[in-house]
Residue, then its C-alpha position, 0 to 999 in steps of 0.5 A: m286431961p287431952a290426949m295430947s297432955a296425957a301423952c307428954a306428961v308420961r313422956s316426960n316423967a319417963s325423960l325425968s326419972k328414965a323410966y320405963v314407959p309402957y308402950s301402947s300402939l295406936e294402930s291396936v285401937i284403930e284394928l278394934n275398931k276397924e268398922a268406925y276407921y273405915l265408914a269414917l274414911r269412906q264420910t270423908q273422902g267423899t267431900i275430898r273434892t267437893e268446896a267444902p270438904n268434910w273433916q270431921p267424921w276422919l277426925v272426931f275417929f282420930l282424936r277418939s281413938l287417941a284418947e282410948q290410946v291416952r287411957r290404956l296408957e293411963k292404966k298402964v301406968v298405973s298397974r305398972d306404979r302400984l308393983 
C-alpha cells in the first residue's frame, strides 16, 4: 500500500471509530538517517540553479522516509489491536 494511502486509511479508520491513533514522527525517521538526509540534500542543492535540477536524491530519501514512517505506524496499530 502506498505510504499516503496507508496513512489516510489509518486516519480514516480512526475518525470513523473515534479510536486512539498512535503517533509516528517523520522527524524521528529522518534523525535516524541523518547522514543519508544530508547527502541527498547536498546532491539536490548542487543542481538547483542549473538548467536541469536533479530532485531525485531528495525525493527518493523523503519517500523512503515516509514508507518507513508508515511501517512504524502499522506496527503500532497491529500491536494495539492485539491488546
